[in-house]
C-alpha positions, -999 to 999 in steps of 0.1 A, spaced: -775 555 -18 -802 536 -28 -811 557 -59 -794 555 -93 -761 568 -100 -762 589 -132 -795 581 -134 -788 545 -148 -764 528 -123 -779 508 -94 -750 501 -65 -743 463 -56 -723 449 -35 -684 455 -22 -662 444 -42 -630 460 -26 -614 491 -9 -582 509 -7 -565 542 5 -588 561 -19 -626 550 -10 -646 519 -16 -652 497 -48 -688 483 -53 -705 459 -82 -725 478 -98 -754 473 -130 -765 499 -158 -800 493 -157 -809 502 -192 -786 477 -206 -777 449 -176 -739 454 -181 -721 450 -146 -701 477 -142 -672 485 -115 -680 515 -90 -658 536 -71 -670 555 -46 -643 585 -22 -659 603 8 -661 643 -4 -649 648 32 -616 631 20 -583 646 30 -564 643 -3 -593 636 -29 -582 619 -60 -610 607 -79 -617 634 -98 -581 637 -110 -584 600 -115 -616 604 -140 -598 632 -159 -569 606 -165 -592 583 -178 -608 607 -199 -577 611 -216 -565 580 -220 -595 567 -239 -591 545 -266 -559 529 -254 -559 492 -254 -560 478 -218 -575 511 -208 -607 504 -188 -638 524 -202 -651 554 -181 -689 549 -182 -697 580 -154 -680 601 -130 -697 628 -107 -711 636 -69 -738 616 -55 -750 627 -19 -716 622 3 -695 608 -23 -676 615 -56 -681 585 -78 -664 569 -110 -682 542 -128 -661 524 -152 -656 489 -170 -659 458 -147 -627 437 -150 -613 401 -134 -589 396 -108 -557 415 -105 -518 398 -116 -510 396 -78 -544 377 -71 -536 352 -101 -497 352 -88 -511 337 -58 -536 317 -69 -506 300 -93 -490 298 -65 -468 325 -65 -444 315 -93 -454 317 -130 -434 305 -156 -408 323 -177 -433 321 -211 -458 337 -187 -438 366 -173 -427 376 -208 -462 372 -223 -473 393 -194 -438 415 -203 -455 419 -238 -483 436 -223 -478 460 -195 -449 471 -217 -470 486 -239 -496 501 -213 -468 518 -195 -455 529 -230 -494 542 -240 -498 562 -203 -462 579 -214 -468 586 -249 -501 605 -233 -476 626 -212 -479 608 -183 -465 588 -157 -483 563 -136 -459 567 -101 -477 533 -89 -466 502 -110 -469 465 -88 -490 436 -95 -523 450 -78 -527 479 -106 -528 455 -132 -558 434 -140 -575 407 -165 -606 418 -185 -636 395 -188 -652 376 -212 -642 381 -243 -612 404 -228 -603 378 -203 -565 376 -218 -559 410 -219 -544 428 -188 -559 468 -178 -537 490 -163 -557 502 -133 -555 534 -108 -542 566 -119 -547 584 -85 -511 593 -85 -496 598 -120 -484 628 -129 -476 649 -160 -443 647 -169 -441 668 -203 -462 689 -223 -479 672 -250 -474 704 -274 -440 717 -268 -426 682 -256 -412 701 -227 -402 677 -200 -408 684 -162 -371 697 -144 -350 675 -124 -354 679 -88 -345 661 -55 -361 659 -16 -391 649 -29 -411 619 -8 -415 587 -19 -446 581 -40 -458 547 -50 -449 512 -34 -418 508 -16 -416 472 -27 -412 484 -64 -399 519 -61 -371 527 -80 -339 535 -64 -339 572 -74 -373 577 -63 -361 563 -27 -331 589 -29 -360 614 -36 -356 622 -71 -384 637 -93 -397 605 -115 -395 602 -150 -401 573 -174 -373 555 -166 -389 550 -129 -421 536 -140 -399 507 -162 -374 499 -129 -405 493 -110 -417 471 -141 -388 454 -139 -388 446 -107 -428 434 -109 -412 412 -137 -383 398 -115 -409 393 -88 -433 372 -106 -402 351 -120 -385 344 -86 -411 343 -62 -404 370 -40 -381 403 -39 -346 407 -15 -359 434 -2 -389 419 11 -400 411 50 -374 439 59 -381 446 100 -381 480 111 -393 504 138 -410 533 116 -422 535 81 -397 562 72 -365 538 85 -387 499 64 -381 524 34 -341 536 40 -337 497 51 -354 485 17 -331 512 -5 -302 499 10 -310 468 1 -315 476 -36 -284 500 -43 -264 467 -23 -285 439 -45 -259 436 -79 -279 421 -109 -259 395 -119 -265 380 -86 -279 342 -95 -311 349 -72 -316 383 -95 -310 370 -126 -339 358 -153 
């Protein structure tokens, strides 16, 4: 992709990849500003970039929400251009020998709760709360936590009527098993409480260095998810290994 994206963004080196596609460094040739460029093949089986860009549009203006700079189709790709951000909390956690102090965890909790609360206030659930989806800012915003990756987000209530989505069962697990709520494992439709339970697991992970259901071995993904679910259900909150 040699030409300018959206008429002003030049594609640079690849800086990441995931189930969504690939992430590149980009530069605004008019201002010199560095940006992040997310590419997704138009042929992908489950496209989510257009949906994610609409979520960013809806959430614009919130603290710790990346600024959406452009979305469109270029050649064989759906392309989204957003703020370039710093390392994820997972990256920082590894850099800090996989242990954060209680003070660090509490300071992070303050910002993480705010990001989740803001998302909920706009009528959406995130549904994939995990350390990889929280990134630090750059430059003057280096101490601000940003929330990213709204590809799995879901509307949980109508902003006009405030009508909540109905209770449902037999849902497939959406998100990341390690941080998924017990109800999510049990197939219950997610709501705000599940984002918060996932956030609780993230904070315990930061404080302890790991979670009791990490590293479980199983033959299939389904069996592994069942083992994780069982371990979560059997781990009392009072056990010293989980206590704050």
